[in-house]
N, C-alpha and C positions, 0 to 999 in steps of 0.2 A: 406609421405601421412599421414595426421592426422586421427586418428580413429574417427568415427563417435561418437557424444555425446548420440545418442540412444543406443549404444551397452549396453548389459547386463552387460559386465564386469566393465564398468565405473560406472554404475548405483548402483551395488553392491558394489563398493568401496565407493561411496558417502554415501549410507545407512550405512556402516561400519563407516565411519568419523562421520556421524550425532549420532551415537550410542556412540560413544568414547566421543564425546563432552558432550552429555547428562550425561553419566556415570562421567564426571569429573566435573558435576554441573552446565553446561551451560543449560539454557532453550531453546533447539533446538527444532522447531517443524517441521511438515512435509513442512509447507508453506515456511520456510526459505531454505530447502533442494530443494525445487522445484525452489525457485529463484536462487539458486546457479546452478542448471541444466541450466537454461535460461543463466547465465552470463558467463559460461564455453563454450556454445555454441557460443559465440562472441567473444573469445579470444583464444590465443594460448596456448593449455593445457600442452605443453611442456616446457613453460617458468615458472620458479619457482615464480618470482615476480608478473606475471599477476594472476595466480592461487592463490596465497597467498591475494592478495589484493581482488579478487572477492569473495574468501570464506569469508575473514574478513567482507567486506561490507554486504554480504548475513546474516551472522548468528550472528555477534557481534552486541549487542544494548547498551552496557554500557562500559566506559573505563576500569572498573574494571575487566571485562572478558577478557580483552586483553592478560595479562601474561598467563592465562589458554588456551586460544585459541593458542597463540604461542607455547606452549609446545606441545600440541596435534597436531597441524598442522605439526611442526618440525618432529616429531615421524611418523606422517602420510606419509609425503613425503620422509623421509628416507627409509621406507618400500616399498614405489611404486618404488624408482629407485635403492635401494641397495647401495645407495652413500650418502656420509656426506652431511647433510643439509644445504642449504644455510641460510645466515644471515636472521632473520625476522624483521630487523628494518633497515631503511636507514642509521642511524647513527652508523654505524659500523666501526672497525678498516678498515685502508685503504688496509690491506693486506689481508682480508678476501674476497673470491670470490663472486661476486654478484649474481652467480647463479650457482648450483652444475652441474658438467660435467654429460652428459647422460652415463649411464653405456655402457660398451662394452658387448653386448648382446652375441657376438660370444664367450666370455670367460666365460659365466656363464651358457652355456647350461647343463653342469652337475648339476648345483645348481638349475635349474628351472625345471618346469614341461614339460613333453614332448610336443613339438610344433608340430601340424601336418604339414606335407610337404605342402608348399605353402602359409602358413599362414605368415602375415606381423609381423617382428620382433618388429615394434613399439607399437603394441598392448600389447606386454608383458610387457612393462614398467608400464602399468596401471592395473596390476594384482598383488593383494597382496596374495602370495602364503602361504600356511601352515608354510613352512620354514622360511617366512619373520617374522611371528609374535613371539613375546616373549612368552616364554614358561609361562604356568599358566592355572589353571582350568578355570579362570573368562573370558580367551579370547574367549572361544567358543562363548558366547552370541553375539559377535560382528560380526560372520561370516554371511554374507549375503546368505539367503537361497533363491531359486528359487521363492518361495512364496512372499518372501519380495520384489524381483525385480518385479514381476507381479503386486504387489500392489502399487509399485512405478510408475510403468508405466501407470496402469490404472487410478490414481489420477493425473498424468500429462496429460492424454488424457481429463480427466473431466474437468480441469482448462480451456480447449480450446473449450469444446464442447458448443453449443448454448443451454441455457436454455430450449428453447422451444424443442429441439429434445431430451431431457434427459428423460430416464425411471424413473418410480416412485422410484426405487431403487437409481438411480444416483441423483435424487432430494433430496432424504434423506441424500446421501453422502454429497451433496453440503451443505445443511442446516448445517450439523455437521461442515463443513469447515468454513462457515461462522461464527459459534459460536466462532470461535478460532482466528478471525481476529482481529488485534491492530490496532487502529485507533489514530492518532495524528493530531490535525489540527495546521496550521500555527498560528503564533504569532504576536502580534502587542506591540508596545511601547506605554504606556498610558502617560497621563499628571502627573500622581501622580508619587512620588518619594519615595525611599526606600534608607535606609543606606546601604553604600557600601565602602569597604576598598580603592578600587581605582576607585571610580566613577567619572563621568565627571563633576558633578556640587558639588559646596562648599555648606555644610550645616550649614548656619551661627547660627542656635539656638545651634546645638550641639558643635560647635567651641566655641561659647560663654560660654556654661556650663562648657567644658573643660578647658576654661583658668582660671576658679576660682581655680583649683588647683595649677597655677602658679602665684597667685596674681593678675590676671586679663590680664595676658599676653598670648595672643593666639598663643603658640608655636606651635600647632598642628593644622592642617585643617582638619575638619571633612568633609566627602564627602558623595554624594549620586548619585543614578543613578535611571534612569526611571524605573519604573515596567513593566514586560513583563506579558501580559494576552493572553489567547487563544481566537482566534476569534470565534464570534458565527456563527453557522451554521444553514441554513434554508433549508429544504428540501420540495419540493412542488412536490406531485406524482400522476400521472395520473393512476386512476383505472377504465377506460372506458371499453367497451368490446373490443376494439382492442388491448388493453393491457392486457388483461385477462390470456394471457399465461406466462407473466411474473410478473403480480401484486403481487401474493402471496409471491412468493420467493423474490422480491426486497423489500417488507415490511419487510420480515425477515432481509434482509440486513439493513433497515433504523432502526429496532429495534436494531440492534447490534451496530449501530451507537449511538443511543440515551443511550445505556448502557454504552457505553465506553468513552463518551465525555459529557463535560458540556456546557450549553448554546446552546442547540441543540432544534429547534422547527421543528415540522413535520405537514404537511397539505396534504390532498388528494382531489382529484376533478374528478367529471365527468361531471356533468352539474352545479354542485355548489361546492363552497370550504367548506371543513370540516377540523377543527384542531383536530388533534388525538395525541398530545404530551402527554397530560395526561394518555390516554390509554395504549401507548408505554412505560410507566414508570414501568409497571408490569415486573418484573424480568423474570417470565415465558414467552417465546415467544408464546406459543399456547394459555395462558390466554390472552395476550395482542391483539392478532390477533383476537380472538373471540370476544373481546369487541369492537375492531374496525370495524368489519363486522356489529355488533349490532348497531352501533351509525352512520353508513354512510347509506345513504337513496338511492344513486344513483350509487351504485356498479354495474360494468358490463353494465352500459347504455350508453348513448349519452356522446358526448365531445363537450365542449364549453370553449376552452382554455382561450380565450380572456376574458369572463366573469369571469372566477376563479382568473386570474391574476388580473384582476380590483379589484375584491373583496378583494384581499390580499393587494393591494396597499393602498385602502382607508379605510380597517379596521384593518389591522394588521401590516402594514409597519412601523408606527411610534412606535409601541410598541416593535418590534422585531429586526428591522433592525439598531440596534445601534453598534457603536464601530467597523465598519469597516467589518460588515457581510459577509459571503460567502453565496450565494443562488444557490441550486442546484435543477434544474426543470428536473424531469424525466417523458419524453413522447414520443410517436412515431410521434406526429406532425399531426395526423389525427384530424381535426376540422371541427365542423358543424357550426361554428359561423362565425361572422365577420372578416376577415383577417385583416382589416384596425384597428379594435378595438384592435385586438391582437398586432399589430406593435406599436400602441400608449402606450399600458399598457407595453409592453415589454421595452420601451424606458424610460418609467418612472422608471421601476423596476431595469434598469441597473444604472441609474443615482443615485439610493438610495442605492446601495451595492457596496460593494469592489470589487467581482468579481462574474460574472454571468456564472454559468456552466450549459448546458443542455446536458443531457444523453439520447440517443435515443437507444434502443435496436436494430433497424432494421439497424443501421449503421454498425454493424458487419456482415452483408450480403455481399457478393461479387457483386460488381457493383451498390451498393445503392448510390442514389442521392438525396438529400432533395427537392424533387420538389411538395410536396403537398403543398397546400395554406397557410397551417399553418406554416410549416417550412420555406417556402419563406418568410413569413411575420416577422418571429421571428429571423431569422438568421443574419441581420444586427446588432442585438443588443446583440449577444451573445459573450461571451470571451473565452469560451472553448466549443467545441462540440466534445462530445466523445461517444463511444460505451458503452452499459452496458448489454451485452447479455451472459457473460460468467464470471468465476471466474478470469480468467486472467484480464479483463477488469475492474472488482472491485479492483484488486490489483493496477493496474494502477492509479485508481481514489484514492485510499488511499495515493499513492506517490504525487498525485498533491495537495490533500487537505493539506498535510504536508508541502508543499513548499509555501504555499500562505502568504508570509511575508508582509513586510512594502511597498514594490515597488507595485505601481498599474499596472495593464495591460495596454498596449497601446491600445486605442481606437480611431477610426476615427469618425468624428460626421457624422450621418445620421439623417437628420430631420424625425421625426415620421410623419406617414400619416395624412393627414388632416381629420377632422371628417365630415362625410357626413351631 
């Protein structure tokens, strides 16, 4: 029987592992350790290869970090099992075992801490005892305390808690976590080219210039490749009365997006559309949000999604929907306007962008169905329909945005509603 991933012992060990990685020079944050918790919950934690690759995918962000990670993981796994570590690279000698044998717990009873009668032996495998640690004064800082475990558990619960149910203290903690988010958008290949040693295209000018060294003989073909650019991101956020529970925290999320990414445009709407890109360029989030509130005239008012999308299509689309932009609409779908107008403008917006994502905070509620007239009108033209009600949903959005590459989403043709 596998131990539960929610056990304090495993959480304490993961905290220890994270501290060791940080001490070794890797920039490992709490969000990465929480991602590792989710990954371990989906695999067999007794399998070395599964745990290794899950941990590597969760905490390693650069190729040059792999050797340090391998060394620390090897040490960590050896102390967990009390056995010789398995090889950390698939290209290992054939005589090397692919997975370390599980220790014979019965032979190590004298070496381990006393186990209460009736406790499962398997759980001892995932405990780093004091005797397993290398001697040294600096090892004390890696020992997970009960306070660390409680903090780790509370943050994991906060990741899954709906923003509308958070206390002021939890909202403040969520704000701090949002400030540490790392965002990366998908890329696209442009028509422009740049020099490359092994590029796909021949660079005729550079080849001719190089041939002058050899009396005009093109002995070496110079090459080019297409430039890679980040896709623009357009965010259109609902700040009407029905979104009041989420709007301020989501604008902090949008501010973090704008600070961490280039080519980001942000608009808000209630009964009218307002561009707030300039206000959100302020580095201090509180200053930026104060300016946003001062520049928006319809905060916490009614909702006319169709008219707002129409204003964007006719006034801003040609300026900002360039180079295969990704458009993100954040709204609960409650609309007082004409649903046929919303359908027509959503169809026009979908045709103009690379991918159209709709984020609905109500989608995280059990049993929710998009049955409002606004959502029914918009649904046929949405490429991705996702929740945005907690920190975990924001992490999923970050993963999605990083995967918007060259391949467009599959779309079925839905004729827009006829004008009245």
